Backbone as CSV, one residue per row, in Angstrom:
resi,resn,N_x,N_y,N_z,CA_x,CA_y,CA_z,C_x,C_y,C_z
1,MET,-13.384,4.632,-23.539,-12.552,3.459,-23.358,-13.058,2.672,-22.149
2,ALA,-13.074,1.370,-22.266,-13.582,0.504,-21.194,-12.634,0.504,-20.005
3,ARG,-13.223,0.389,-18.854,-12.481,0.356,-17.596,-11.768,-0.986,-17.446
4,ARG,-10.493,-0.963,-17.049,-9.745,-2.190,-16.787,-9.818,-2.500,-15.302
5,VAL,-10.198,-3.715,-14.969,-10.220,-4.173,-13.581,-9.287,-5.373,-13.503
6,ILE,-8.188,-5.212,-12.766,-7.196,-6.276,-12.604,-7.426,-6.881,-11.224
7,VAL,-7.696,-8.194,-11.175,-8.031,-8.849,-9.908,-6.989,-9.916,-9.572
8,HIS,-6.552,-9.893,-8.313,-5.671,-10.922,-7.760,-6.385,-11.459,-6.517
9,ASP,-6.850,-12.714,-6.579,-7.705,-13.255,-5.509,-7.330,-14.671,-5.119
10,PRO,-6.600,-14.881,-4.088,-5.593,-14.016,-3.489,-4.334,-14.062,-4.324
11,PRO,-3.482,-13.066,-4.208,-2.238,-13.070,-4.986,-1.219,-14.043,-4.379
12,ASP,-0.285,-14.483,-5.212,0.835,-15.273,-4.699,1.748,-14.368,-3.868
13,ARG,1.873,-13.113,-4.319,2.671,-12.117,-3.610,1.984,-10.764,-3.733
14,PHE,2.049,-9.972,-2.652,1.550,-8.599,-2.658,2.539,-7.797,-1.836
15,VAL,3.297,-6.916,-2.498,4.392,-6.221,-1.831,4.441,-4.752,-2.214
16,VAL,5.164,-4.010,-1.401,5.504,-2.631,-1.712,7.019,-2.536,-1.674
17,GLY,7.567,-1.711,-2.558,9.011,-1.528,-2.592,9.344,-0.183,-3.193
18,THR,10.631,0.143,-3.183,11.078,1.433,-3.689,12.258,1.275,-4.616
19,VAL,12.455,2.312,-5.423,13.627,2.418,-6.266,14.163,3.829,-6.071
20,GLY,15.463,3.951,-5.830,16.088,5.255,-5.668,16.567,5.488,-4.247
21,PRO,17.411,6.510,-4.082,17.947,6.821,-2.749,16.900,7.538,-1.895
22,PRO,17.036,7.488,-0.555,16.097,8.198,0.312,15.987,9.668,-0.092
23,GLY,14.763,10.157,-0.112,14.492,11.522,-0.541,14.122,11.604,-2.004
24,GLU,14.471,10.570,-2.775,14.168,10.535,-4.205,13.557,9.188,-4.587
25,ARG,13.026,8.485,-3.597,12.491,7.146,-3.853,11.158,7.217,-4.609
26,THR,10.961,6.247,-5.472,9.678,6.023,-6.115,9.097,4.768,-5.482
27,PHE,7.842,4.835,-5.046,7.192,3.716,-4.376,6.351,2.936,-5.377
28,PHE,6.456,1.607,-5.288,5.716,0.711,-6.166,4.896,-0.265,-5.330
29,LEU,3.712,-0.559,-5.812,2.828,-1.572,-5.227,2.748,-2.676,-6.280
30,GLN,2.946,-3.934,-5.860,2.987,-5.017,-6.841,2.214,-6.229,-6.345
31,ALA,1.353,-6.750,-7.222,0.617,-7.987,-6.959,1.026,-8.994,-8.026
32,VAL,1.284,-10.235,-7.585,1.704,-11.291,-8.501,0.817,-12.505,-8.287
33,SER,0.209,-12.987,-9.366,-0.588,-14.222,-9.354,-0.141,-15.052,-10.543
34,GLY,0.587,-16.115,-10.284,1.109,-16.937,-11.377,2.055,-16.119,-12.226
35,THR,1.732,-15.985,-13.522,2.580,-15.214,-14.428,2.093,-13.772,-14.587
36,VAL,0.978,-13.425,-13.962,0.432,-12.071,-14.056,1.064,-11.192,-12.979
37,VAL,1.763,-10.157,-13.423,2.416,-9.209,-12.511,1.785,-7.840,-12.739
38,SER,1.227,-7.257,-11.684,0.616,-5.928,-11.763,1.399,-4.990,-10.864
39,THR,1.978,-3.948,-11.469,2.803,-2.994,-10.733,2.192,-1.609,-10.870
40,LEU,2.095,-0.888,-9.744,1.539,0.462,-9.712,2.537,1.403,-9.048
41,VAL,2.437,2.686,-9.366,3.246,3.719,-8.728,2.340,4.459,-7.750
42,LEU,2.860,4.741,-6.546,2.084,5.506,-5.578,3.013,6.331,-4.712
43,GLU,2.433,7.136,-3.845,3.192,8.033,-2.987,3.506,7.366,-1.648
44,LYS,4.572,7.838,-1.012,4.987,7.320,0.287,3.858,7.436,1.305
45,GLU,3.185,8.557,1.322,2.104,8.777,2.290,0.937,7.816,2.039
46,GLN,0.672,7.492,0.783,-0.376,6.515,0.473,-0.009,5.145,1.036
47,VAL,1.255,4.778,0.925,1.715,3.488,1.457,1.543,3.463,2.968
48,ARG,1.985,4.536,3.630,1.887,4.597,5.092,0.439,4.518,5.566
49,LEU,-0.426,5.295,4.958,-1.835,5.292,5.361,-2.500,3.945,5.077
50,LEU,-2.199,3.348,3.931,-2.753,2.042,3.590,-2.344,1.008,4.631
51,ALA,-1.066,0.958,4.964,-0.575,-0.036,5.926,-1.183,0.184,7.309
52,GLU,-1.227,1.425,7.757,-1.790,1.708,9.086,-3.267,1.335,9.149
53,ARG,-4.011,1.676,8.117,-5.453,1.360,8.110,-5.684,-0.144,7.988
54,MET,-4.840,-0.847,7.230,-4.960,-2.298,7.133,-4.791,-2.940,8.507
55,LEU,-3.786,-2.485,9.254,-3.556,-3.040,10.593,-4.732,-2.742,11.517
56,GLU,-5.317,-1.540,11.413,-6.489,-1.200,12.227,-7.654,-2.133,11.912
57,ILE,-7.910,-2.342,10.612,-9.019,-3.224,10.200,-8.765,-4.649,10.691
58,LEU,-7.546,-5.137,10.542,-7.232,-6.494,10.991,-7.431,-6.635,12.495
59,ASP,-6.963,-5.650,13.266,-7.109,-5.715,14.722,-8.581,-5.651,15.139
60,GLU,-9.382,-4.823,14.460,-10.819,-4.748,14.754,-11.520,-6.058,14.390
61,THR,-11.109,-6.656,13.279,-11.762,-7.869,12.780,-11.458,-9.083,13.651
62,ILE,-10.298,-9.116,14.290,-9.968,-10.237,15.178,-11.056,-10.414,16.227
63,THR,-11.563,-9.301,16.754,-12.597,-9.387,17.791,-14.006,-9.448,17.220
64,SER,-14.259,-8.764,16.104,-15.626,-8.716,15.575,-15.988,-9.900,14.685
65,ASP,-14.998,-10.606,14.129,-15.262,-11.737,13.241,-14.371,-12.908,13.663
66,PRO,-14.759,-13.626,14.735,-13.914,-14.705,15.260,-13.634,-15.827,14.259
67,ALA,-14.481,-15.985,13.233,-14.261,-17.043,12.240,-13.098,-16.709,11.298
68,ALA,-12.712,-15.431,11.248,-11.598,-15.024,10.381,-10.285,-15.505,10.976
69,ASP,-9.405,-15.989,10.126,-8.100,-16.486,10.564,-7.075,-15.374,10.395
70,ILE,-6.950,-14.533,11.441,-6.047,-13.383,11.376,-5.026,-13.500,12.507
71,PRO,-3.737,-13.571,12.154,-2.726,-13.619,13.211,-2.553,-12.251,13.867
72,GLY,-2.114,-12.228,15.100,-1.862,-10.978,15.810,-0.598,-10.288,15.329
73,ALA,0.291,-11.042,14.693,1.528,-10.502,14.113,1.893,-11.353,12.904
74,ALA,2.696,-10.796,12.026,3.123,-11.539,10.834,4.025,-12.696,11.254
75,PRO,3.889,-13.856,10.599,4.763,-14.991,10.911,6.241,-14.637,10.719
76,GLU,7.091,-15.205,11.548,8.536,-14.950,11.510,9.109,-15.139,10.109
77,GLY,9.933,-14.196,9.692,10.676,-14.320,8.444,9.957,-13.902,7.186
78,LEU,8.638,-13.794,7.191,7.922,-13.449,5.964,8.046,-11.978,5.595
79,VAL,8.113,-11.093,6.574,8.171,-9.655,6.296,9.469,-9.304,5.574
80,GLU,10.576,-9.901,5.965,11.870,-9.574,5.379,12.022,-10.096,3.956
81,MET,11.206,-11.048,3.538,11.367,-11.681,2.234,10.593,-10.983,1.119
82,GLN,10.014,-9.836,1.382,9.179,-9.164,0.407,10.011,-8.254,-0.491
83,VAL,10.171,-8.624,-1.757,10.912,-7.806,-2.722,10.102,-7.677,-4.003
84,LEU,10.346,-6.595,-4.733,9.672,-6.377,-6.012,10.243,-7.299,-7.077
85,GLN,9.379,-7.714,-7.987,9.797,-8.520,-9.126,10.109,-7.566,-10.274
86,THR,11.243,-7.747,-10.914,11.618,-6.880,-12.027,11.398,-7.602,-13.342
87,PRO,11.263,-6.905,-14.446,11.347,-5.457,-14.611,10.077,-4.772,-14.109
88,LEU,10.231,-3.528,-13.658,9.096,-2.756,-13.153,8.440,-2.021,-14.317
89,GLU,7.241,-2.448,-14.651,6.476,-1.823,-15.733,5.111,-1.428,-15.186
90,PRO,5.007,-0.194,-14.617,3.766,0.218,-13.955,2.567,0.286,-14.895
91,GLU,1.431,-0.206,-14.387,0.159,-0.133,-15.111,-0.382,1.298,-15.076
92,PHE,-0.297,1.930,-13.891,-0.773,3.299,-13.715,-0.302,3.856,-12.382
93,ARG,-0.528,5.168,-12.195,-0.252,5.849,-10.920,-1.542,5.836,-10.107
94,VAL,-1.421,5.525,-8.829,-2.582,5.419,-7.951,-3.057,6.810,-7.537
95,ALA,-4.358,7.050,-7.726,-4.976,8.306,-7.294,-5.717,8.115,-5.983
96,ALA,-6.385,6.967,-5.843,-7.184,6.713,-4.639,-7.075,5.245,-4.258
97,LEU,-7.124,5.016,-2.954,-7.109,3.657,-2.416,-8.386,3.431,-1.621
98,ALA,-8.907,2.218,-1.694,-10.075,1.845,-0.894,-9.799,0.475,-0.302
99,LEU,-10.281,0.261,0.912,-10.129,-1.061,1.488,-11.235,-1.351,2.480
100,GLY,-11.459,-2.648,2.680,-12.493,-3.092,3.603,-12.400,-4.596,3.803
101,TRP,-13.133,-5.073,4.807,-13.152,-6.491,5.144,-14.422,-7.126,4.598
102,ASN,-14.290,-8.239,3.875,-15.441,-8.975,3.366,-15.705,-10.122,4.343
103,ARG,-16.808,-10.019,5.102,-17.133,-11.018,6.121,-17.484,-12.380,5.516
104,ALA,-18.024,-12.391,4.317,-18.428,-13.655,3.688,-17.211,-14.492,3.272
105,THR,-16.187,-13.838,2.731,-15.017,-14.566,2.239,-13.836,-14.517,3.207
106,HIS,-13.953,-13.729,4.261,-12.872,-13.526,5.227,-11.603,-13.051,4.525
107,ARG,-11.773,-12.022,3.702,-10.656,-11.436,2.961,-10.644,-9.923,3.159
108,LEU,-9.435,-9.364,3.175,-9.269,-7.917,3.166,-9.184,-7.496,1.705
109,ILE,-10.040,-6.570,1.305,-10.087,-6.099,-0.082,-9.315,-4.790,-0.169
110,VAL,-8.348,-4.731,-1.098,-7.594,-3.507,-1.370,-7.867,-3.139,-2.815
111,GLU,-8.312,-1.907,-3.045,-8.511,-1.421,-4.405,-7.691,-0.160,-4.611
112,ALA,-6.931,-0.148,-5.711,-6.122,1.005,-6.094,-6.674,1.526,-7.419
113,HIS,-7.124,2.775,-7.408,-7.743,3.388,-8.582,-6.750,4.277,-9.313
114,ALA,-6.806,4.245,-10.647,-5.890,5.021,-11.482,-6.176,6.511,-11.375
115,ASP,-5.152,7.270,-11.659,-5.238,8.729,-11.671,-5.733,9.167,-13.048
116,THR,-6.999,9.560,-13.117,-7.553,10.079,-14.376,-8.296,11.363,-14.076
117,ASN,-8.442,12.184,-15.081,-9.174,13.440,-14.910,-10.656,13.283,-15.221
118,GLU,-11.041,12.151,-15.790,-12.425,11.949,-16.208,-13.365,11.644,-15.059
119,PHE,-12.903,10.937,-14.033,-13.784,10.460,-12.973,-13.352,11.037,-11.631
120,ASP,-14.286,11.709,-10.955,-13.988,12.325,-9.667,-14.324,11.425,-8.501
121,GLU,-15.286,10.528,-8.667,-15.742,9.695,-7.559,-15.157,8.286,-7.647
122,VAL,-14.852,7.752,-6.477,-14.370,6.374,-6.396,-15.596,5.482,-6.216
123,PRO,-15.772,4.455,-7.066,-16.941,3.570,-6.917,-16.891,2.785,-5.608
124,ASP,-18.024,2.214,-5.240,-18.092,1.389,-4.044,-17.113,0.229,-4.150
125,LEU,-16.680,-0.257,-2.991,-15.745,-1.370,-2.928,-16.329,-2.589,-3.646
126,GLU,-15.533,-3.226,-4.468,-15.874,-4.408,-5.264,-16.959,-4.147,-6.304
127,SER,-17.113,-2.888,-6.708,-18.063,-2.540,-7.758,-17.394,-2.749,-9.115
128,ASP,-18.104,-3.394,-10.016,-17.560,-3.643,-11.352,-18.324,-2.885,-12.426
129,THR,-18.689,-1.640,-12.129,-19.379,-0.825,-13.121,-18.452,-0.595,-14.308
130,PRO,-19.010,-0.481,-15.512,-18.160,-0.295,-16.690,-17.510,1.093,-16.751
131,GLU,-18.085,2.064,-16.032,-17.511,3.407,-16.016,-16.594,3.547,-14.809
132,GLY,-15.594,4.369,-14.966,-14.684,4.622,-13.864,-13.249,4.461,-14.306
133,SER,-12.365,4.763,-13.384,-10.936,4.647,-13.683,-10.498,3.181,-13.573
134,ASP,-9.389,2.881,-14.218,-8.819,1.540,-14.112,-8.518,1.251,-12.651
135,LEU,-8.566,-0.036,-12.287,-8.271,-0.359,-10.903,-7.630,-1.717,-10.748
136,LEU,-6.877,-1.825,-9.657,-6.296,-3.088,-9.225,-7.043,-3.490,-7.976
137,ARG,-7.602,-4.701,-7.964,-8.312,-5.221,-6.788,-7.565,-6.451,-6.294
138,VAL,-7.210,-6.426,-5.017,-6.480,-7.532,-4.404,-7.285,-8.007,-3.204
139,ARG,-7.521,-9.311,-3.138,-8.210,-9.910,-1.987,-7.169,-10.715,-1.201
140,LEU,-6.927,-10.275,0.038,-5.864,-10.852,0.852,-6.406,-11.664,2.015
141,THR,-5.708,-12.725,2.353,-6.008,-13.464,3.577,-5.555,-12.597,4.751
142,GLY,-5.972,-12.950,5.952,-5.544,-12.212,7.132,-4.039,-12.206,7.288
143,THR,-3.416,-13.350,7.055,-1.956,-13.442,7.164,-1.281,-12.610,6.081
144,GLY,-1.757,-12.710,4.843,-1.180,-11.935,3.739,-1.283,-10.437,3.979
145,ALA,-2.417,-9.992,4.509,-2.611,-8.575,4.797,-1.678,-8.108,5.907
146,ARG,-1.516,-8.922,6.941,-0.648,-8.566,8.071,0.815,-8.471,7.602
147,VAL,1.262,-9.429,6.795,2.634,-9.414,6.282,2.858,-8.172,5.418
148,PHE,1.907,-7.886,4.517,2.041,-6.709,3.651,2.153,-5.436,4.479
149,ALA,1.228,-5.243,5.431,1.178,-4.007,6.206,2.441,-3.797,7.032
150,GLU,2.923,-4.838,7.682,4.131,-4.706,8.499,5.348,-4.397,7.628
151,HIS,5.428,-5.054,6.460,6.537,-4.773,5.547,6.441,-3.349,5.003
152,ALA,5.248,-2.904,4.650,5.061,-1.555,4.101,5.522,-0.490,5.089
153,LEU,5.217,-0.670,6.364,5.662,0.295,7.369,7.183,0.285,7.522
154,THR,7.798,-0.869,7.347,9.256,-0.965,7.390,9.874,-0.214,6.210
155,VAL,9.286,-0.354,5.030,9.788,0.330,3.829,9.659,1.848,3.994
156,VAL,8.535,2.311,4.501,8.326,3.745,4.697,9.348,4.300,5.689
157,ALA,9.601,3.573,6.772,10.517,4.039,7.810,11.974,4.025,7.365
158,ALA,12.282,3.350,6.268,13.666,3.223,5.805,14.154,4.462,5.057
159,GLY,13.346,5.486,4.964,13.734,6.712,4.264,14.580,7.622,5.128
160,ARG,14.535,8.906,4.809,15.304,9.899,5.562,14.786,9.989,6.994
161,PRO,15.668,10.182,7.964,15.208,10.340,9.347,14.451,11.655,9.522
162,GLU,13.599,11.703,10.549,12.816,12.905,10.843,13.578,13.835,11.755
163,CYS,13.335,15.135,11.592,13.844,16.133,12.527,13.070,15.960,13.835
164,PRO,13.747,15.876,14.970,13.036,15.663,16.235,12.170,16.857,16.656
165,PHE,12.391,18.020,16.028,11.637,19.211,16.412,10.430,19.470,15.517
166,CYS,10.614,19.395,14.190,9.510,19.733,13.275,8.949,18.511,12.554
167,HIS,9.616,17.382,12.647,9.202,16.113,12.050,9.248,16.116,10.523
168,LEU,9.914,17.095,9.929,10.157,17.075,8.486,11.392,16.215,8.230
169,PRO,11.545,15.692,7.009,12.712,14.845,6.728,14.015,15.636,6.797
170,LEU,15.040,15.007,7.346,16.375,15.598,7.396,17.103,15.263,6.106
171,GLU,17.661,16.271,5.468,18.435,16.076,4.249,19.879,15.783,4.621
172,PRO,20.618,15.032,3.803,22.036,14.785,4.098,22.854,16.077,4.124
173,THR,22.420,17.100,3.395,23.154,18.363,3.315,22.808,19.324,4.439
174,GLY,21.853,18.979,5.269,21.437,19.856,6.363,19.931,20.074,6.322
175,HIS,19.452,20.802,7.324,18.003,20.970,7.464,17.711,22.345,8.040
176,ILE,16.905,23.114,7.360,16.467,24.402,7.886,15.140,24.137,8.590
177,CYS,15.197,24.149,9.912,14.040,23.759,10.724,13.103,24.943,10.964
178,PRO,11.837,24.839,10.548,10.908,25.944,10.787,10.685,26.220,12.267
179,ARG,10.799,25.214,13.097,10.598,25.408,14.552,11.785,26.125,15.177
180,ALA,12.937,26.105,14.515,14.120,26.797,15.012,14.271,28.155,14.333
181,ASN,13.186,28.651,13.766,13.154,29.965,13.127,14.112,30.053,11.952
182,GLY,14.274,28.973,11.233,15.086,28.965,10.024,16.552,28.667,10.225
183,TYR,16.997,28.432,11.459,18.405,28.103,11.694,18.660,26.649,11.340
184,ARG,19.855,26.411,10.811,20.240,25.030,10.476,20.513,24.242,11.745
185,ARG,20.140,22.958,11.725,20.422,22.059,12.847,21.399,21.017,12.364
């Protein structure tokens, strides 16, 4: 079967959101360009790592590529306005994420690869080889990337609070802390 490559360059919207109560949330990544809506399912940790690495790349690029138009922080009000478009119809579950800065176009490239058992290796960034897992490729402006990353970290932090001792999530029913030798806190 031929590989599907879905490209949003740049998207009208690129957001992360969740469905479900804390502890049972499903995370979605969504890119919207005109009438084309691409929705993916991914893990909370993937969202956190993606957002943190995006911010690192943006901060490094501000100094290394002065021609790039990258704000030091997301413009006021844009982070709070990021919501998923419904209905949620996921294209695939994300197995691997890749990202990098394209100096020629001054865009941050985000690629999300589908979870398949056929392909073990992730192709090079912006590779359009016919073999490989399906992928979503999003090319973001500096501002779009900054807004996405800051919002993604807000969504991740909105879950269950952490135990101050072991840093595992606290359940509403209680928490058996490994650092407290199994005693409830």
